[in-house]
C-alpha positions in Angstrom: 0.0 0.0 0.0 1.2 3.5 -0.8 1.0 6.1 2.0 -1.0 9.2 1.2 -2.2 12.2 3.2 -5.8 13.1 2.3 -7.7 16.4 3.1 -11.2 15.5 4.3 -12.3 19.1 4.9 -15.9 19.5 3.9 -16.2 15.8 2.9 -18.5 13.2 4.4 -17.2 10.0 6.1 -19.9 7.3 6.6 -19.3 4.9 9.5 -21.3 1.7 9.9 -21.0 0.5 13.4 -21.5 2.2 16.8 -19.2 0.1 18.9 -15.8 1.1 20.4 -14.1 0.7 17.0 -16.7 2.8 15.2 -16.4 5.5 17.9 -12.7 5.6 17.5 -12.9 6.0 13.8 -15.6 8.7 14.2 -13.4 10.7 16.5 -10.5 10.4 14.2 -12.3 11.8 11.1 -14.6 14.2 12.9 -11.8 16.7 13.5 -11.9 17.5 9.8 -14.8 15.7 8.0 -18.6 15.6 8.4 -19.0 12.1 10.0 -22.2 10.1 10.0 -22.3 7.0 12.2 -25.1 4.5 11.4 -25.9 1.8 14.0 -28.9 0.3 15.9 -27.1 1.2 19.1 -24.1 3.1 20.3 -21.4 2.2 22.8 -20.9 4.5 25.8 -18.0 6.2 24.1 -17.1 9.6 22.7 -17.9 10.0 19.0 -16.5 13.5 18.6 -18.7 15.8 16.6 -20.1 12.9 14.5 -23.8 12.7 13.8 -25.3 9.5 15.2 -28.1 7.9 13.2 -30.0 5.1 14.9 -30.7 2.5 12.1 -30.1 -1.1 11.3 -29.7 -1.4 7.5 -29.5 -4.9 6.0 -27.0 -5.7 3.3 -29.4 -4.9 0.5 -29.9 -1.3 1.8 -26.2 -0.3 2.1 -26.0 1.0 -1.5 -28.9 3.3 -0.8 -27.1 4.8 2.2 -24.1 5.5 0.0 -26.4 7.1 -2.7 -28.0 9.4 -0.2 -25.0 10.5 1.7 -22.3 10.7 -1.0 -19.3 9.9 1.2 -15.7 10.3 0.3 -14.8 7.4 2.6 -16.9 4.5 4.1 -15.9 2.7 7.3 -17.2 -0.9 7.9 -16.9 -1.3 11.7 -19.9 -3.5 12.6 -19.8 -6.9 14.2 -21.7 -8.4 11.3 -19.5 -9.7 8.5 -22.3 -9.7 6.0 -22.9 -6.0 6.6 -19.2 -5.2 6.4 -18.9 -7.1 3.2 -21.9 -5.3 1.7 -20.4 -2.0 2.7 -17.0 -2.8 1.1 -18.7 -4.1 -2.1 -21.0 -1.1 -2.5 -18.1 1.3 -1.9 -15.9 -0.4 -4.5 -18.7 -0.5 -7.0 -19.1 3.3 -6.6 -15.4 4.0 -6.6 -15.5 5.2 -2.9 -12.6 4.6 -0.5 -13.3 2.0 2.1 -11.8 1.1 5.5 -12.7 -2.3 6.8 -12.1 -2.3 10.5 -12.7 -6.1 10.8 -9.9 -7.0 8.5 -6.1 -7.3 8.9 -3.3 -8.2 6.6 -4.0 -8.1 2.8 -6.5 -5.5 1.5 -8.9 -5.3 -1.5 -8.3 -2.6 -4.1 -9.5 0.8 -2.9 -8.9 -0.1 0.7 -7.7 2.5 3.2 -5.8 1.7 6.4 -6.0 4.4 9.1 -2.5 4.5 10.6 -1.2 5.4 14.0 -0.2 9.1 13.9 2.2 11.4 15.7 1.3 15.1 15.1 3.1 18.3 15.9 1.4 20.6 13.3 2.4 21.1 10.6 4.5 17.9 10.9 2.6 14.6 10.7 4.2 11.2 10.9 2.1 8.0 10.4 2.9 4.4 11.2 1.2 1.4 9.7 1.9 -2.4 9.9 -0.7 -3.1 7.2 -3.2 -4.0 10.0 -1.1 -7.0 11.1 0.4 -5.6 14.3 -1.5 -2.8 16.0 0.5 -3.2 19.2 3.7 -2.5 17.2 2.1 0.6 15.6 1.2 1.9 19.1 4.7 1.2 20.4 6.4 3.0 17.5 4.0 6.0 17.9 4.9 6.3 21.5 8.6 6.2 20.6 8.2 8.8 18.0 6.3 11.3 20.1 9.4 12.1 22.1 11.6 12.2 19.0 9.3 14.6 17.2 8.9 17.1 20.1 9.5 20.5 18.6 9.3 19.4 15.0 6.3 21.6 14.3 8.1 24.7 15.5 11.2 23.7 13.6 9.0 23.4 10.4 7.8 26.9 11.0 11.3 28.2 11.5 12.4 26.6 8.2 9.5 28.0 6.2 9.8 31.5 7.5 13.5 31.5 7.3 13.5 30.4 3.6 11.0 33.2 2.9 13.1 35.8 4.6 16.3 34.7 3.0 14.6 34.8 -0.4 13.3 38.3 0.2 16.9 39.4 0.8 18.1 37.8 -2.5 20.3 35.2 -0.8 21.6 32.7 -3.4 19.4 29.6 -3.5 22.3 27.3 -2.8 23.3 29.3 0.2 19.6 29.4 1.4 19.6 25.6 1.4 22.8 25.5 3.4 21.6 27.9 6.0 18.3 26.0 6.5 20.1 22.6 6.6 22.4 24.0 9.3 19.5 25.1 11.4 17.7 21.7 11.1 21.0 19.9 12.1 21.7 22.2 15.0 21.2 20.5 18.4 21.2 23.9 20.1 18.3 25.1 18.0 16.3 21.9 18.7 16.9 22.2 22.4 15.9 25.9 22.4 12.7 25.2 20.6 11.8 22.2 22.7 12.4 24.0 26.0 10.9 27.3 25.0 14.2 29.1 25.5 13.7 30.5 21.9 10.7 30.8 19.6 10.5 30.9 15.9 11.1 34.6 15.5 14.1 34.6 17.8 15.7 31.8 16.0 15.3 33.5 12.6 16.6 36.8 14.0 19.7 35.0 15.4 20.4 33.3 12.1 20.0 36.4 10.1 22.3 38.3 12.4 24.9 35.6 12.1 24.6 35.0 8.4 24.0 38.4 6.9 26.2 41.5 7.3 24.8 44.8 8.5 22.4 46.3 6.0 20.8 43.0 5.0 22.8 42.3 1.8 23.8 38.7 1.2 27.5 37.8 1.9 
C-alpha cells in the first residue's frame, strides 16, 4: 500500500458500526470531515462531533445509504461480517474509498488503512503495519512522540527563514545550506523544545549571524 495524506475538509465520512471501533474511527475523522455513524445502538464512548443515526440497515440497503450521503470514505466497523462485506462491495462499485475495521493483513483494491499518527502541526508522521500488528504501531507511535517534540516549531522556523532569505536575495544554494544547518543544530532543537527560543528569535539570530549589516547577502 502507498501512504498518502488526504484532506477531508468538507467531505463526508460514513461509518457503519456504533461500537468502540466505530467510535474511535468517528473521533479520528470528525476533526476534519462531516462524520455520520449508522448503528442500531451506540457504545458508551465519545464519538466526537459525529452525527449518530440510529438505524439497522440490512446488506441490501447499504448501497442506498451511499447514494443518499455521497461519502468520500466509508468505514465498515460492525460486528456483522455480512454488513461489512456489503459496505465494502457497495463502496468499491461506486469508486469510494473503504476502510474495513474487521480485516487485517491483505486488503482489497480501494482499501484504506488508518495509521497510528504522531502530530506536531504542521508535521505529521504516520505508522502502519498493514493491519497486522496494531501493538507495534502503538509502540512506535509512543517512541516517535518524544523524537518529534519541537518538530512543528522547527518546520515553521524553516518555512519563515526560507521566505526571509529569499526576500533578501540570498543565493538559493546558500539558502539551502543555512536551512540545513538550522535543522541539524542540536542547540536550536533544544531551544525550541524547552521554550528558550521561539520561531522569531531563531530566525533573527540566524540572520544576524549569516548576513552583514544592511541586510545584503554575503
